[in-house]
C-alpha positions, 0 to 999 in steps of 0.5 A, a space after each residue: 500499500 502507498 503512504 497515507 498521511 493525514 492532517 487532523 485538526 482537533 478543536 478541544 474544549 476550553 481549558 482541556 486544550 494541555 491536558 489533551 496535549 499531554 494525554 496524547 504525547 503520553 498515550 496515543 503516540 507511544 501506541 500508534 508508534 507501536 502500531 507502525 503510524 509516524 507522526 509528521 508533527 504536532 500543534 497547538 493553536 491557543 487562540 482556537 483551542 486547536 490541535 493540529 497534527 499530521 500522522 502517516 501509515 507506510 505498511 501492507 494494510 490500508 490506513 483505514 485498516 490499521 487504524 481500526 486496529 489501532 481502535 480495537 487494540 486492548 492497549 487503547 480501550 485500557 487507556 480508558 480516553 474518550 475523545 467526546 470528553 476533550 474534542 469538539 470538532 474533529 477534520 481529517 484530511 488525507 493529504 500528500 508531500 509535493 516537497 
């Protein structure tokens, strides 16, 4: 399968941006990396309470198949992390590099 990269923009509930970033960094990133994803960067837009990041997958499965494996994993379930507790809105765009 060709490499797939998603640009994800999350609007985070007021006052929870730093907590979201901490949980993302400490819980989500290690599992994503363990499952073969790559993180291309992450940024916060404090003025708009947004979290923006790049995630890629380049492996034998499609991005969607590997993403489903992430969500179904016992490790993900053990996090006890419901995105709806933090995120008001999510936007995912599949993008490709031109440089």
